C-alpha positions in Angstrom: -46.0 122.1 50.2 -49.6 122.3 49.1 -50.5 118.9 50.4 -53.2 120.2 52.7 -51.4 119.1 55.8 -50.1 121.5 58.4 -48.9 121.8 62.0 -48.2 124.6 64.3 -44.4 124.8 65.1 -42.7 126.7 67.8 -38.9 126.7 67.5 -37.2 126.6 70.9 -33.6 126.2 69.6 -32.9 126.9 66.0 -29.8 128.0 64.0 -27.5 128.0 67.0 -29.7 130.2 69.2 -32.3 129.9 71.8 -35.6 131.3 70.5 -37.0 131.3 74.0 -35.6 132.9 77.1 -33.3 130.1 78.1 -34.1 126.4 78.5 -37.4 126.9 80.3 -39.8 123.9 80.1 -37.3 121.7 78.1 -34.5 121.8 80.8 -35.5 118.5 82.3 -35.2 116.8 78.9 -31.9 118.4 78.2 -30.6 117.1 81.5 -31.9 113.6 80.7 -30.4 113.4 77.2 -27.2 115.3 78.2 -26.2 116.4 74.6 -22.8 117.4 73.4 -24.5 120.0 71.3 -28.1 120.7 70.2 -29.0 121.0 66.5 -32.7 121.9 66.9 -35.5 121.8 69.4 -39.1 122.4 68.3 -42.6 121.9 69.6 -45.2 120.6 67.3 -49.0 120.9 67.6 -51.3 119.1 65.2 -55.0 119.8 65.4 -57.4 116.9 65.6 -58.6 115.6 62.2 -61.7 113.4 61.5 -59.5 110.6 60.3 -55.8 109.9 61.2 -53.6 111.7 58.6 -50.3 109.8 58.0 -47.4 112.0 56.9 -44.4 110.9 54.8 -41.3 109.2 56.1 -38.4 111.7 56.7 -35.3 112.4 58.7 -35.1 115.6 60.7 -31.6 116.9 60.0 -29.6 117.5 56.8 -26.8 115.3 58.1 -28.8 112.7 60.1 -25.9 110.3 60.6 -24.3 112.7 63.1 -27.5 113.3 65.2 -29.8 111.6 67.6 -33.5 112.4 67.7 -35.7 112.4 70.8 -39.4 112.9 70.7 -41.1 113.8 74.0 -44.9 113.4 73.9 -46.8 116.0 75.9 -50.3 114.6 75.8 -52.2 111.3 75.3 -53.9 111.0 71.9 -54.5 108.4 69.2 -51.7 109.7 67.0 -48.4 107.9 66.7 -44.8 107.9 65.3 -44.0 105.1 62.9 -40.6 103.9 61.7 -39.9 102.4 58.3 -39.6 98.9 59.9 -43.2 99.2 61.0 -42.5 99.9 64.7 -45.2 102.3 66.1 -44.8 104.5 69.1 -48.1 105.7 70.5 -48.4 109.2 71.7 -48.6 108.8 75.5 -48.0 111.8 77.8 -44.5 112.0 79.4 -43.2 109.3 77.0 -39.9 109.9 75.2 -38.5 107.8 72.3 -34.8 108.2 71.4 -33.3 107.0 68.1 -30.5 107.6 65.6 -31.6 110.5 63.4 -30.8 108.5 60.2 -33.8 106.3 61.0 -36.7 107.4 58.8 -39.9 108.1 60.7 -43.3 109.7 60.3 -45.9 111.2 62.4 -49.7 111.3 62.2 -52.5 113.6 63.3 -54.9 112.5 66.0 -58.7 112.2 66.1 -59.2 112.2 69.9 -57.3 115.4 70.8 -54.7 117.7 69.5 -51.2 116.0 69.2 -48.5 117.9 71.0 -44.8 116.9 71.2 -41.3 118.3 71.5 -38.7 117.2 69.0 -35.0 117.3 70.0 -32.2 116.9 67.5 -28.8 116.7 69.1 -25.3 115.2 69.0 -24.7 112.7 71.8 -21.6 112.8 74.0 
């Protein structure tokens, strides 16, 4: 709060209900990850910034040890996802990174274009 950073968020699945009319555009990802259950799905849009803005490390779910996180990148831009071990995943359209939700990660803004991604938090079969 009050850090001057923001992003637009559209919840697709939240608090055990679909916020959209069914699976819609995320159905192909759901079929790929084949979850036992979904915790949350949300789309994030970060507007371009003059310099890359790096956010804090975090986990997405309150009980991250139970969940898996998948980030699906919608567009190419110079933003990225970074893990605590220094691994960086560049935002490349149609790329998906999957990792245990207990792994702390952080995202950034982008300078070249808006940064759009869909974040899936789910329990694997």
